C-alpha positions in Angstrom: 0.0 0.0 0.0 1.1 3.5 -0.8 -0.4 6.9 -0.4 -1.2 8.9 -3.5 -3.2 12.0 -4.5 -6.7 11.3 -5.6 -9.0 14.2 -6.4 -6.6 16.6 -4.7 -6.5 14.6 -1.5 -3.8 12.2 -0.1 -5.3 8.7 0.0 -4.2 5.2 0.8 -4.0 3.0 -2.4 -3.6 -0.8 -2.3 -1.8 -2.1 -5.3 -3.1 -5.6 -6.2 -2.1 -8.3 -8.6 -5.4 -10.3 -8.9 -5.2 -14.0 -8.7 -7.2 -16.4 -10.8 -10.9 -16.0 -10.4 -10.7 -12.4 -9.1 -12.3 -10.0 -11.6 -10.9 -6.5 -11.3 -14.3 -5.1 -12.1 -15.8 -6.6 -8.9 -12.6 -7.1 -6.9 -12.7 -3.7 -5.1 -15.9 -4.6 -3.4 -14.7 -8.0 -2.5 -11.5 -6.7 -1.1 -13.3 -4.0 0.9 -15.6 -6.6 2.4 -12.7 -8.8 3.4 -10.5 -6.0 4.8 -13.4 -4.4 6.7 -13.7 -7.6 8.8 -10.2 -7.0 10.4 -9.4 -3.3 9.9 -10.9 -0.1 11.2 -12.4 2.1 8.6 -9.7 4.7 8.5 -7.2 2.0 7.6 -9.1 0.8 4.5 -7.7 1.8 1.2 -9.5 4.6 -0.7 -8.6 2.9 -4.0 -7.2 -0.2 -5.6 -4.7 -0.2 -8.4 -4.9 -3.5 -10.3 -1.9 -4.6 -12.3 -0.7 -7.6 -14.1 2.6 -7.7 -12.2 4.5 -5.4 -9.8 7.3 -3.4 -11.4 10.7 -4.7 -10.0 14.1 -3.1 -9.4 17.2 -4.8 -10.7 17.6 -6.5 -7.3 14.1 -8.1 -7.6 12.3 -5.9 -5.1 9.1 -3.9 -5.8 10.0 -0.6 -7.5 7.7 1.7 -5.5 8.7 4.7 -7.7 7.0 3.1 -10.7 3.8 2.3 -8.9 1.3 4.8 -10.2 -2.5 5.0 -9.8 -3.3 5.3 -13.5 -5.2 2.0 -13.3 -6.8 2.6 -9.9 -10.3 1.4 -9.5 -11.9 3.7 -6.9 -14.3 2.1 -4.5 -17.7 3.5 -4.0 -18.5 5.3 -0.8 -20.8 3.7 1.7 -24.3 5.1 1.5 -26.4 2.7 3.5 -28.3 3.5 6.7 -26.4 4.9 9.7 -24.7 2.1 11.6 -26.1 3.3 15.0 -29.2 5.4 14.3 -30.6 7.1 17.3 -34.3 7.0 17.9 -36.4 10.0 16.8 -37.1 12.5 19.6 -38.9 15.7 20.1 -35.9 17.7 18.8 -36.3 21.4 18.1 -36.1 21.6 14.3 -34.4 24.9 14.5 -31.6 23.5 16.7 -31.3 20.4 14.5 -30.9 22.6 11.4 -28.3 24.8 13.0 -26.3 21.8 14.2 -26.6 20.2 10.8 -25.2 23.4 9.1 -22.3 23.4 11.5 -21.5 19.7 11.0 -21.7 20.3 7.2 -19.4 23.3 7.5 -16.9 21.3 9.6 -16.9 18.4 7.2 -16.3 20.7 4.3 -13.4 22.4 6.0 -11.7 19.2 7.0 -12.4 17.1 3.9 -12.6 19.8 1.3 -15.9 18.5 0.0 -19.6 18.5 0.9 -20.9 14.9 0.7 -24.5 13.7 0.9 -25.5 13.6 4.6 -25.7 9.8 4.7 -22.3 9.1 3.1 -19.7 7.5 5.4 -17.1 10.2 5.9 -14.3 7.6 6.2 -15.1 6.3 2.7 -14.3 9.9 1.5 -10.9 10.1 3.1 -11.5 11.0 6.7 -8.8 9.3 8.7 -7.7 9.3 12.4 -5.9 12.6 12.1 -8.6 14.5 10.2 -11.2 13.0 12.6 -9.3 14.9 15.4 -9.6 18.1 13.3 -13.3 17.5 12.7 -14.0 16.9 16.4 -12.1 20.1 17.4 -14.0 22.1 14.7 -17.3 20.8 15.9 -16.5 21.5 19.6 -15.4 25.0 18.8 -18.4 25.8 16.6 -21.0 24.2 18.8 -19.5 24.6 22.3 -20.1 21.0 23.3 -18.0 18.1 24.6 -17.7 15.6 21.8 -15.7 12.4 22.4 -13.2 11.3 19.7 -15.0 8.0 19.7 -18.2 9.8 18.5 -16.6 10.6 15.2 -15.9 6.9 14.6 -19.2 5.7 16.0 -21.3 8.2 14.1 -19.5 8.5 10.7 -22.1 10.3 8.6 -23.2 13.9 8.8 -26.7 12.8 9.7 -25.5 10.6 12.5 -23.1 13.2 13.9 -25.8 15.8 13.8 -28.2 13.6 15.8 -25.3 12.8 18.3 -24.4 16.5 18.8 -28.1 17.5 19.3 -28.5 14.8 21.9 -25.3 16.0 23.7 -26.5 19.6 23.7 -29.9 18.5 25.0 -28.3 16.5 27.8 -25.9 19.3 28.7 -28.9 21.7 28.7 -27.1 24.1 26.5 -27.7 25.3 23.1 -26.2 27.2 20.2 
């Protein structure tokens, strides 16, 4: 695995020589499913570069300088339901809207893009370091105590918004 720039963002790229029976057209999803069983989301590759063979140096080692991402097959972002949705409550719609706007602003500042609210942020390049930046941005903007674990447990804008609203309600504070 190497890091590379994809869409203006540094990302982790797994270089793969597919074995027999592994179709590069469907392999990214199969590899994602396999790796997700043992790796946390921030450690999953953002892309797979499929090749017929690894370029080698004169000593027979992989020549990393010649590994490019020209043939990379980008995996699709997760867009299913939130992994831990919170039950609906009697949330003030104005508060929810203000929190959602701040979460969206924080995500845009950290990731440099504005994803759909139900897209997993880790599939778009959020990693452990940028998760720290996102947490700090949200805490500063919303004046609430957000645990670092919350960023990993609630990885979409919708889930983060609901989490922050519940924290604000519990703390009895508001925007």
